[in-house]
C-alpha positions in Angstrom: 64.8 214.9 113.7 63.8 218.5 114.4 64.4 221.1 111.8 67.1 223.7 112.5 65.9 226.5 114.8 67.6 229.3 116.7 69.4 232.2 115.3 68.6 233.6 111.8 71.8 233.1 109.7 73.9 236.1 108.8 74.2 237.0 105.1 71.5 236.9 102.5 68.2 236.0 104.3 65.7 236.6 101.5 66.8 233.7 99.2 65.2 230.3 99.1 68.3 228.6 100.4 68.2 230.4 103.7 64.6 229.6 104.7 64.4 227.1 107.5 61.8 226.1 110.0 61.9 228.3 113.1 60.2 228.0 116.4 58.6 231.0 118.1 60.1 232.8 121.0 63.7 232.5 119.8 63.4 229.2 118.0 65.4 226.1 118.8 64.5 224.1 121.9 62.9 227.1 123.6 60.4 227.7 120.8 57.7 225.7 119.0 59.9 224.2 116.3 59.2 220.7 117.4 55.6 221.2 118.7 54.0 220.1 115.4 56.8 217.7 114.5 57.3 219.4 111.1 60.6 219.4 109.2 61.6 220.7 105.8 62.8 217.8 103.7 63.3 217.6 99.9 65.3 214.4 99.8 65.5 211.0 101.5 66.2 210.7 105.2 67.0 207.3 106.7 69.5 205.3 108.8 70.5 201.7 108.2 72.1 199.7 111.0 73.3 196.1 111.0 74.8 194.8 114.2 75.4 191.7 116.1 77.7 190.0 118.6 78.3 187.0 120.8 79.9 186.3 124.2 81.0 183.1 126.0 81.6 182.8 129.7 83.2 179.8 131.3 83.8 179.2 135.1 86.0 176.6 136.7 86.1 175.7 140.3 89.8 175.0 141.2 91.4 173.4 144.3 90.7 175.2 147.6 87.5 176.7 146.1 89.2 179.2 143.9 87.2 180.2 140.8 88.7 180.9 137.4 86.5 182.8 134.9 87.0 183.5 131.2 84.8 185.9 129.2 85.3 186.1 125.5 83.2 188.5 123.3 82.9 189.8 119.8 80.7 192.6 118.4 80.2 194.3 115.0 78.4 197.4 114.0 77.6 198.7 110.5 76.0 202.1 110.4 75.0 204.0 107.2 73.0 207.3 107.4 71.4 209.4 104.7 70.8 212.9 106.0 68.8 215.6 104.3 69.8 219.2 105.3 66.4 220.1 106.8 65.7 222.6 104.0 63.2 222.5 101.2 65.7 223.6 98.6 68.8 221.8 97.3 71.6 223.1 99.5 72.9 219.7 100.5 71.6 216.5 99.1 73.2 214.1 101.6 75.9 214.5 104.3 77.0 212.3 107.2 79.4 209.6 108.4 79.1 205.9 107.9 80.9 203.6 110.3 82.0 200.0 110.3 83.3 198.7 113.6 84.5 195.4 114.9 85.3 194.8 118.6 86.7 191.8 120.5 87.7 191.3 124.1 89.0 188.6 126.4 89.0 188.7 130.2 90.4 186.2 132.7 89.6 186.5 136.5 90.8 184.5 139.5 88.6 184.8 142.6 89.6 183.6 146.0 87.3 181.8 148.3 85.1 184.0 150.5 84.3 183.8 154.2 87.8 184.4 155.6 89.7 187.5 156.8 90.7 188.4 153.2 89.3 187.7 149.8 90.4 189.1 146.4 90.0 189.0 142.7 92.9 189.2 140.2 92.5 189.5 136.4 93.8 190.5 133.0 91.8 192.1 130.2 92.3 192.7 126.5 90.2 194.9 124.1 90.7 195.3 120.4 88.9 197.3 117.8 89.1 198.0 114.1 87.0 201.0 113.0 86.6 202.5 109.5 84.5 205.4 108.6 83.5 207.4 105.5 82.5 211.0 105.8 80.7 212.4 102.8 79.0 215.6 101.7 77.1 216.0 98.4 76.3 219.7 97.9 73.5 221.0 95.7 73.2 224.1 93.5 72.2 226.4 96.5 75.2 225.3 98.7 77.1 228.5 98.5 74.0 230.6 99.5 73.4 228.4 102.6 77.0 228.1 103.6 77.9 231.8 102.9 80.8 230.8 100.6 81.9 232.5 97.4 79.8 231.6 94.3 80.9 228.3 92.8 83.0 227.2 95.8 80.7 224.3 96.9 77.8 224.3 94.5 77.3 220.8 93.0 80.5 219.6 94.6 80.9 216.1 96.2 83.5 215.4 98.9 84.4 212.0 100.4 86.8 211.3 103.2 87.9 208.1 105.0 89.4 207.3 108.3 90.7 204.3 110.2 91.6 203.6 113.8 93.0 200.4 115.3 92.9 200.1 119.1 94.8 197.6 121.3 94.1 197.9 125.1 95.7 195.7 127.8 94.9 195.8 131.5 95.9 194.1 134.7 93.7 194.5 137.8 93.3 193.4 141.3 90.9 194.1 144.2 90.9 192.8 147.7 88.6 193.1 150.8 89.9 192.9 154.4 87.2 191.9 156.9 88.7 193.8 159.8 85.9 193.1 162.2 82.5 191.3 161.8 81.1 194.8 160.9 84.0 196.7 159.3 85.4 196.0 155.8 88.2 197.7 153.9 88.4 197.3 150.1 91.3 198.4 147.9 91.6 198.0 144.1 94.0 199.0 141.4 94.0 198.7 137.6 96.7 199.5 135.1 95.8 200.0 131.4 98.1 200.4 128.5 96.6 201.4 125.2 97.8 201.9 121.6 95.9 203.6 118.9 97.0 203.9 115.3 95.0 205.9 112.8 94.9 207.8 109.6 92.5 210.3 108.0 92.3 211.3 104.3 90.0 213.1 102.0 89.8 212.7 98.2 89.9 215.6 95.8 86.5 217.2 95.3 84.4 216.0 92.4 82.0 218.2 90.3 81.3 221.8 90.4 82.3 224.6 88.1 85.9 225.6 87.5 86.8 228.3 90.1 89.7 230.5 91.1 90.6 233.0 93.8 88.6 233.0 96.9 86.2 230.4 95.7 89.0 228.0 94.9 90.6 228.6 98.3 87.3 227.8 100.1 86.8 224.7 98.1 90.2 223.5 98.9 89.8 224.2 102.6 86.3 222.6 102.9 86.6 219.8 100.4 90.2 219.6 99.1 92.4 216.6 99.2 94.1 215.8 102.5 96.2 213.0 104.0 97.1 213.0 107.7 99.7 210.3 107.4 100.1 207.8 110.3 98.8 209.0 113.6 99.8 207.2 116.8 98.7 207.5 120.4 100.1 205.7 123.4 98.7 206.0 126.9 99.1 204.4 130.3 96.2 204.9 132.6 96.1 204.0 136.3 92.8 203.6 138.2 92.3 202.9 141.9 89.6 202.5 144.6 89.6 202.7 148.4 86.4 201.9 150.3 85.6 201.6 153.9 82.2 200.2 154.9 80.7 199.7 158.4 77.5 197.8 159.2 76.0 199.8 162.1 73.1 197.2 162.4 72.0 194.3 160.4 69.8 196.8 158.5 72.1 199.8 158.1 75.4 200.0 156.2 77.5 203.1 155.9 80.4 203.6 153.5 83.0 206.1 152.2 84.8 205.8 148.9 87.7 207.4 147.2 88.5 206.5 143.5 90.4 207.6 140.5 89.6 206.7 136.9 90.8 207.6 133.4 89.3 207.5 129.9 91.8 207.2 127.2 92.2 209.7 124.4 91.3 209.2 120.8 91.4 210.5 117.2 88.9 212.6 115.3 88.3 210.7 112.0 87.0 213.8 110.1 89.4 216.2 108.5 88.0 219.4 110.0 90.6 222.1 110.5 93.6 219.7 110.2 94.9 221.1 106.9 95.4 224.4 108.7 95.9 223.4 112.4 98.0 220.3 111.6 97.3 216.6 112.0 98.0 216.8 115.8 94.8 218.8 116.1 92.9 215.5 115.4 94.1 214.0 118.6 92.1 214.1 121.9 93.8 213.8 125.3 93.0 211.5 128.2 90.2 212.3 130.6 91.0 211.9 134.3 88.4 211.8 137.1 88.8 211.9 140.9 85.7 210.9 143.0 84.7 210.9 146.6 81.4 209.5 148.0 79.8 209.1 151.4 76.6 207.2 151.8 74.4 204.6 153.4 72.3 201.6 152.5 69.4 200.5 154.7 66.5 198.0 155.0 63.8 199.3 157.3 60.2 198.7 158.5 60.5 195.0 158.8 62.3 194.9 155.4 59.4 196.6 153.6 61.4 199.8 153.0 64.8 200.0 151.3 66.4 203.5 151.5 69.8 204.3 150.0 71.4 207.8 149.7 74.9 209.3 149.1 76.8 212.6 148.8 79.3 212.7 145.9 82.0 215.0 144.6 83.8 214.4 141.3 86.4 216.5 139.5 87.2 215.7 135.9 90.3 217.0 134.1 90.5 217.0 130.3 86.7 216.5 130.1 85.8 215.0 126.7 82.8 216.4 124.9 81.5 217.2 121.4 81.9 220.6 119.8 81.0 222.1 116.4 83.3 223.7 113.9 81.1 226.2 112.1 83.8 227.1 109.5 84.0 223.5 108.3 80.6 222.4 109.4 81.7 219.3 111.4 81.2 217.9 114.9 84.4 216.9 116.7 85.5 215.6 120.0 87.5 217.9 122.2 88.9 218.3 125.7 86.9 220.9 127.6 89.1 221.9 130.5 88.1 220.7 134.0 84.7 219.9 135.4 83.3 219.6 138.9 80.2 217.5 139.7 78.8 217.5 143.3 75.5 216.7 144.8 73.3 214.1 146.4 71.2 211.2 145.2 68.8 208.7 146.8 66.8 205.6 145.9 63.9 204.0 147.8 61.6 201.1 147.4 58.5 200.8 149.6 56.0 197.9 149.9 53.2 199.4 152.0 50.8 196.5 151.4 50.8 193.2 149.7 51.1 193.5 145.9 51.9 197.3 145.9 55.5 198.4 145.2 56.5 202.0 145.1 59.8 203.3 143.9 61.1 206.9 144.3 64.6 208.1 143.3 66.2 211.4 142.5 69.3 213.5 142.5 70.7 217.0 142.7 73.8 217.4 140.7 75.6 220.7 140.2 78.0 220.2 137.2 80.1 223.1 136.1 83.3 223.9 134.2 85.9 224.9 136.7 88.2 226.1 133.8 87.3 226.2 130.1 88.8 229.4 128.8 89.3 228.4 125.1 85.7 227.2 124.6 83.8 227.7 121.3 81.5 230.8 121.4 77.8 230.7 121.2 76.3 231.8 117.8 74.9 235.0 119.3 78.5 235.9 120.0 80.4 234.2 117.2 78.2 235.7 114.4 78.7 239.3 115.6 81.3 241.5 113.8 84.6 241.4 115.6 83.7 238.2 117.5 86.5 236.6 119.6 88.1 233.4 118.4 87.2 231.6 121.8 85.1 232.3 124.8 85.5 231.6 128.6 82.9 229.2 129.8 84.4 228.7 133.3 81.6 228.5 135.8 79.0 227.6 133.2 76.8 224.5 133.6 78.1 221.4 131.7 76.3 220.3 128.6 73.6 217.7 129.0 73.5 217.7 132.8 70.1 218.4 134.5 70.5 219.8 138.0 67.4 218.0 139.3 66.2 214.5 138.3 63.2 212.7 139.9 61.5 209.4 139.1 58.5 207.8 140.7 57.1 204.4 139.8 54.3 202.3 141.2 53.0 198.8 140.5 50.0 197.0 142.0 49.4 193.3 141.3 47.0 190.8 142.7 46.2 187.1 142.3 43.0 185.6 141.0 41.7 182.2 142.0 42.5 180.7 138.6 46.3 181.5 139.0 46.1 184.6 136.8 47.8 187.8 138.0 46.5 191.2 136.8 48.6 194.3 137.3 48.7 198.1 136.7 51.8 200.3 136.6 52.4 204.0 136.5 55.6 206.0 136.2 56.6 209.7 136.4 60.0 211.0 135.2 61.2 214.6 135.6 64.3 216.3 134.2 65.1 220.0 134.9 66.6 222.3 132.3 69.8 221.2 130.7 72.4 222.9 128.4 71.9 221.5 125.0 75.4 222.1 123.4 78.8 222.8 124.7 78.9 226.5 123.9 75.9 227.2 126.2 73.9 229.3 123.8 70.7 230.9 125.0 69.0 229.3 122.0 70.3 225.7 122.7 68.7 225.1 126.2 66.6 222.0 126.8 63.7 223.1 128.9 62.6 221.0 131.9 60.0 218.3 131.2 58.1 215.5 132.8 56.7 212.3 131.2 54.0 209.9 132.5 53.8 206.3 131.3 50.9 203.9 132.2 50.3 200.2 131.6 48.0 197.3 132.6 48.4 193.7 131.9 47.8 190.1 132.8 50.3 187.2 133.6 49.8 183.5 133.8 51.7 180.2 133.8 51.6 177.8 130.9 53.8 175.0 129.6 56.5 175.4 132.3 56.9 179.1 131.5 55.1 182.4 132.1 53.2 184.5 129.6 52.5 188.2 129.9 50.2 190.5 127.8 50.2 194.2 128.5 48.5 197.3 127.2 50.7 200.4 127.6 50.5 204.1 127.0 53.8 206.0 126.8 53.9 209.8 127.3 50.3 209.8 128.4 49.9 213.6 128.3 51.7 213.9 124.9 54.5 216.1 126.2 56.7 217.6 123.4 60.4 217.6 124.6 63.9 217.4 123.3 66.2 214.6 124.5 69.3 216.0 122.9 70.5 218.9 120.7 73.5 219.6 118.5 74.9 222.5 116.6 74.1 223.1 112.9 75.0 225.6 110.2 74.4 229.3 110.5 73.8 229.4 114.2 71.0 226.9 114.0 70.4 223.8 116.2 69.0 220.4 115.5 67.7 217.8 117.9 65.9 214.6 118.7 62.3 214.8 120.0 61.1 212.4 122.7 58.5 209.7 121.8 55.0 211.3 121.4 52.0 209.7 123.0 52.0 206.1 121.9 49.6 203.3 122.6 50.6 199.7 122.2 50.3 196.1 123.2 53.2 193.7 124.1 53.1 190.0 124.5 55.9 187.8 125.8 56.6 184.3 127.0 59.4 183.4 129.3 60.6 179.8 129.5 
C-alpha cells in the first residue's frame, strides 16, 4: 500500500500528526511516492482471508435430444483487515471493515436440439446471499490533529459499527436463434429479474476518550456516535434483453450487429457515513441501467493461420455505480454517478506465421465520459479552499479507472526435441494509457500511463499419462513502478496499490 500523497492537508502542518510521505512533483500517483516503495507505519498492517466454495453441474439428455442442466453452487468469504493509517505517529491505530459473506445459487436450463430452423434455451435462476460486516476505527492520541477536529473529540476513542444485508434474487430467461438462411441467423433473448434486499446498519456508542462538551461532543457524536438505521428494504424488477443479427459472408468471415439492454441492481451502504444527518434513505443505491450497440466481424484468414476480430461499440449507462469518498466522515461509499457514455473500437488477432510460433495482438480505444454528473464530489484542490461548493459538475470528464488506450502483445515459440521434450520461450507487453484514479478527477489522483514486460522460458514433457511443465519467469522485467488503483484518503491525500515489482520465479506443474 502506498503512503498518502497529494495535497498538503489544511490546518496545522507543523505537528507530528500531519507529517506524511509525499511524492515530488505534486505527490500522489504523479510523483515519486511509490518509487522507493516506502510507507510510514507505526503499527501492524495485514489482511486475513478465508474463502472456499463448491459447485455441482448435472446434465441429462431427455427424449428428442433435449438437454436439462442443473448447476448448484455455494461460496463463503471471510475477510479481516488490520490497517495502519500510513503515519509514523498514533493518529489511528486500526481502521477498516471486516466482512463475512455466504452465497448460494441454483440454475436450471433446458436446451433444445440443434441443427434445425430454430433452437433455444429456457431457464430459471436463484441467487441468495447473507452478508455481515463490522466497521471499526480505533483512534490514537493524535487523532484530532490529523482529522482537524476539536481537541478531545476523537483522541483515544474507539468506534464499532455493524451491518447486515440479505439478498434474494429470482430470474427467468430465454434465448432463441432462428436460422433464417444457411448464412443468416437472428438471435433474441430476454431475462426478467426480481430482487429483494433487506438490511440494517447500526453503530455502538463510542468507547474511551476524555469527557467533552460543546463542539467536541458534537463532532464525536457525528463521527462515532450511536446510530440505528432500522429496517431497510429494497425491491427491484430488472428486465434485460438482446437482439443479434449475424451473417456469414464466407466460410471464413462472419459479420454481426447487436443491440442489448442490461441492469445492475441497487444496494445498501453498510457504513453509517452521513446517515444520521441525511437520513437512512441516503444509504440506498439505485439501479444501474445500460444500453449497448455493437457492430463487428470475426474472421479466419491466410489458410486459417490468422484469426482477426474487431468491433465498434457504443454504451450508455444511466445511474452509473461507483465509489466516492466522504471526507467529513472519512468513509468510502457507493453512489450513483449520473449517466456515462462509452464508445470506441477493439480488436483481437492471433497469427501463426510459422510452425511453433504464435503471436497475439489485441487492443482498444475507449472514450468513457460522464454525460451528466452535476452533483459530484469535488476534488481536494477545490473542496479544501475557503468557500468551496458543496458539489461539482463533472459532466464531460473522463470516468474513473478507464484508460483510453489499451494494447497487449504476446508471443510464444515452442519446438520439439527428439526425446519428446518441448522447450518454449514467451514474451508479453502490456500498455495502459493514463486513467483517472478517483471519482472526483483530482489533478493529484491521475494514474499515469505505463507498460509492463513479462518474459519466461520453460520445458514440457510427458510422464505417467500426464504432462509436466517447469518454467523460469521474470515479471515486470524492466522494474516499472506503477499504480494499479487509487482511492481517496484524509486531508486531500490519496492511497493506492502498486503493481508487482520485478520478480523472478520458478513454477512447476503436472497435469493429469
